[in-house]
C-alpha positions as CSV (number, residue, x, y, z in Angstrom):
1,M,-82.7,-4.8,-15.8
2,K,-84.2,-5.0,-19.7
3,D,-80.8,-4.7,-21.2
4,P,-79.0,-8.3,-22.4
5,V,-75.6,-7.1,-21.3
6,L,-76.7,-6.4,-18.2
7,K,-79.2,-9.9,-17.8
8,Q,-75.9,-11.9,-19.2
9,A,-73.1,-10.0,-17.0
10,K,-74.9,-10.6,-13.9
11,A,-75.5,-14.4,-14.7
12,W,-72.0,-14.7,-15.5
13,G,-71.0,-13.2,-11.9
14,F,-69.9,-9.8,-13.0
15,V,-71.0,-6.8,-10.3
16,C,-73.6,-4.5,-12.1
17,Q,-74.7,-1.4,-10.4
18,E,-76.4,1.5,-11.2
19,D,-74.9,4.7,-10.2
20,N,-76.9,8.3,-8.8
21,Q,-77.6,9.3,-12.4
22,G,-79.3,5.9,-13.4
23,T,-76.0,4.8,-15.4
24,W,-75.5,1.0,-15.4
25,Q,-71.7,0.0,-14.7
26,I,-70.6,-3.3,-14.7
27,F,-67.0,-4.1,-13.1
28,P,-64.8,-6.6,-13.6
29,Q,-64.8,-10.0,-11.2
30,Q,-61.2,-9.9,-10.5
31,F,-60.3,-6.5,-8.3
32,K,-56.8,-6.2,-10.0
33,E,-58.4,-5.5,-13.8
34,R,-58.7,-1.7,-14.2
35,W,-61.9,-2.1,-16.5
36,T,-65.6,-1.2,-16.4
37,M,-68.1,-0.6,-18.8
38,R,-70.6,2.2,-18.8
39,L,-74.3,2.5,-20.5
40,V,-73.9,5.7,-22.1
41,E,-77.4,5.6,-24.4
42,D,-78.0,2.6,-26.6
43,R,-74.0,1.2,-26.1
44,W,-71.5,0.5,-24.0
45,L,-68.7,2.5,-23.0
46,L,-65.6,0.6,-22.2
47,I,-63.5,2.3,-19.9
48,V,-59.8,1.0,-18.7
49,G,-58.0,2.6,-16.1
50,D,-59.7,6.4,-16.2
51,T,-59.2,6.6,-20.0
52,P,-62.5,6.0,-22.7
53,Q,-61.3,3.7,-24.7
54,V,-64.6,2.4,-27.2
55,H,-68.2,2.0,-27.4
56,L,-69.2,-1.6,-27.9
57,Y,-72.5,-2.7,-29.5
58,S,-74.3,-5.3,-27.1
59,H,-73.0,-8.3,-28.9
60,E,-69.8,-7.0,-28.8
61,A,-70.0,-5.9,-24.9
62,I,-71.3,-9.6,-24.2
63,T,-68.1,-11.1,-26.3
64,F,-65.4,-8.9,-24.1
65,L,-67.5,-10.3,-21.0
66,E,-67.2,-13.7,-22.0
67,R,-63.4,-13.7,-22.6
68,R,-63.3,-12.3,-19.0
69,R,-65.7,-14.3,-16.9
70,R,-64.0,-16.8,-14.6
């Protein structure tokens, strides 16, 4: 796990999982939140509900997670 976003997310207690295709995903700490983040090439795709919203650079993804950690 070389990606700095994954390392930080794991340190903050977010669930980080790799799917069958080898794509990393980050899930919220609280189940009532409906977002996920998926690593697509070199950026993180924020998905809210089932709708892709925006691609984030690593520093933006970390900021997003920082604001949502417990």
